[in-house]
C-alpha positions in Angstrom: 95.3 -9.9 -79.1 93.5 -8.4 -82.1 93.5 -4.9 -80.6 97.3 -5.1 -80.1 97.9 -6.2 -83.6 95.7 -3.3 -84.9 97.5 -0.8 -82.7 100.9 -2.2 -83.8 99.9 -2.1 -87.4 98.5 1.4 -87.2 101.6 2.7 -85.4 103.9 1.1 -88.1 101.7 2.6 -90.8 101.9 6.0 -89.3 105.7 5.6 -88.9 105.9 4.6 -92.5 103.9 7.6 -93.7 105.9 10.0 -91.5 109.1 8.5 -92.8 108.0 8.9 -96.5 106.9 12.5 -95.7 110.3 13.2 -94.1 112.1 11.9 -97.2 109.9 14.0 -99.5 110.4 17.1 -97.4 114.1 16.4 -97.5 114.0 16.6 -101.3 112.1 19.8 -101.1 114.6 21.3 -98.6 117.4 20.3 -100.9 115.7 22.2 -103.7 114.8 25.1 -101.4 118.5 26.0 -101.1 118.5 27.1 -104.7 117.2 30.7 -104.9 114.3 31.4 -107.2 114.2 35.1 -108.1 110.8 36.3 -109.3 111.1 39.5 -111.4 108.8 42.3 -110.4 106.7 44.2 -112.9 108.6 46.1 -115.5 108.2 49.9 -116.0 108.8 50.7 -119.7 109.5 54.3 -120.6 107.6 55.3 -123.8 109.0 58.9 -123.6 112.6 59.5 -124.9 114.6 61.6 -122.4 116.0 64.9 -123.6 119.2 64.3 -121.7 120.6 60.9 -120.6 119.3 59.7 -117.2 117.6 63.0 -116.5 113.8 63.2 -115.8 112.8 66.8 -115.9 109.7 67.5 -118.0 106.1 66.7 -117.2 106.0 63.8 -119.7 109.3 62.3 -118.4 108.2 62.5 -114.8 104.7 61.0 -115.3 106.4 57.6 -116.1 107.4 57.6 -112.4 103.9 58.0 -111.1 101.7 56.2 -113.6 103.0 52.7 -113.4 102.0 49.4 -111.6 104.7 49.6 -108.9 104.6 53.2 -107.6 102.4 53.6 -104.5 101.3 56.9 -102.9 99.3 60.0 -103.6 100.8 61.6 -106.6 100.1 64.3 -109.1 102.1 66.3 -111.6 102.2 70.0 -110.6 103.2 72.8 -113.0 102.7 75.8 -110.7 106.3 76.9 -110.5 108.2 74.5 -112.8 107.9 72.8 -116.2 106.4 69.8 -114.3 107.1 68.3 -110.9 105.9 65.2 -109.1 103.8 66.4 -106.1 103.6 63.7 -103.4 101.1 64.2 -100.6 102.6 62.6 -97.5 100.2 61.4 -94.8 102.5 60.7 -91.9 103.4 57.2 -90.5 100.2 55.7 -92.0 101.1 56.9 -95.5 103.0 54.9 -98.0 105.5 56.0 -100.6 107.1 53.9 -103.3 108.1 56.0 -106.3 109.5 53.6 -108.9 111.5 54.9 -111.9 111.4 53.4 -115.4 113.5 50.5 -116.6 116.9 51.6 -117.9 118.0 49.3 -120.8 120.9 49.0 -121.1 121.7 49.7 -117.5 123.2 53.1 -116.6 126.8 52.4 -115.9 129.0 53.5 -112.9 126.3 55.5 -111.1 127.4 56.9 -107.8 124.4 59.0 -106.8 120.9 60.3 -107.7 120.5 64.1 -107.6 117.0 65.6 -107.0 115.7 69.1 -107.2 113.0 69.3 -104.6 110.7 71.3 -102.3 109.5 70.0 -99.0 106.5 71.8 -97.7 105.4 70.3 -94.3 101.9 71.0 -93.0 103.4 72.0 -89.6 105.9 70.9 -87.0 108.6 68.7 -88.6 110.9 70.7 -90.8 113.0 67.8 -92.2 112.1 64.7 -94.1 114.2 61.4 -94.5 114.2 60.1 -98.0 115.9 57.0 -99.4 116.7 55.8 -102.9 117.2 52.1 -103.6 119.2 51.0 -106.7 118.5 47.8 -108.6 121.9 47.1 -110.1 123.5 44.4 -112.2 126.7 44.5 -110.2 125.3 44.7 -106.6 127.0 42.5 -104.0 125.3 40.1 -103.2 123.3 40.0 -106.4 119.9 40.2 -104.7 120.8 43.3 -102.7 119.4 46.7 -103.6 121.8 49.2 -102.1 120.2 52.3 -100.6 121.3 55.9 -100.2 119.8 58.3 -97.7 119.3 62.0 -97.4 117.6 64.5 -95.1 115.5 67.1 -97.0 115.0 70.5 -95.4 111.8 72.4 -95.6 111.8 75.7 -97.4 109.9 77.8 -99.9 112.5 77.6 -102.8 113.8 74.8 -104.9 116.8 72.9 -103.4 119.2 70.3 -104.7 120.6 67.3 -102.9 122.5 64.1 -103.9 121.7 60.7 -102.4 125.2 59.1 -102.7 126.2 55.4 -102.5 129.4 53.6 -103.0 130.9 51.8 -105.0 129.5 52.9 -108.4 126.6 50.7 -109.7 125.3 49.7 -113.1 121.6 50.6 -112.5 118.6 48.9 -114.0 116.1 51.1 -112.2 115.7 53.0 -108.9 112.9 53.9 -106.6 112.4 56.3 -103.7 110.8 55.8 -100.3 110.5 57.9 -97.1 110.1 57.6 -93.4 107.7 60.4 -92.8 106.3 61.1 -89.4 104.8 64.4 -90.5 102.4 65.4 -93.3 103.0 67.7 -96.2 103.8 67.9 -99.9 107.1 66.8 -101.4 107.8 68.0 -104.9 110.4 66.5 -107.1 111.2 68.7 -110.1 114.2 66.9 -111.5 115.7 63.4 -111.0 119.2 62.8 -112.3 121.5 59.8 -112.2 125.0 60.9 -111.5 127.9 58.8 -112.9 131.6 58.3 -112.3 
């Protein structure tokens, strides 16, 4: 008789504990439906721009490479420009996140980012897929970062291309990434936000 009582008592105790845990987890699940947005690191810009939303000089471009968010193999190259971000791409194992400075107040009604670039592959692949992600105050839904894509062609001279997105956005910052299967050097000489 005593063993049955003990077994019954233990199973009731376990049931009670599980029931309380279920109630407590129900409370947590209820709170879990409320999104908690954790802001990422900020990237202040100590350098005033010569033209609004245009990063063109060595000092303006180094803000993109020398921050806590950008990831990759970067240097500032002055061989054939007044300063360009030189990005060494290492194929599929490489990583590229090139994060721009905070824009405060946000740049309004931005429809594209224009880059002046040179893509110098080591061998083989002649094109490179690049994307730009826009963190915007008017993105829909609010936690979405719209992206624009472009294919960069290899070549010896500087080329320009726009990465377009729609509708126009009020941009707080943007960053670049790539899906690179090849290796080589991507140089960004000028980065410009294009409005209206």
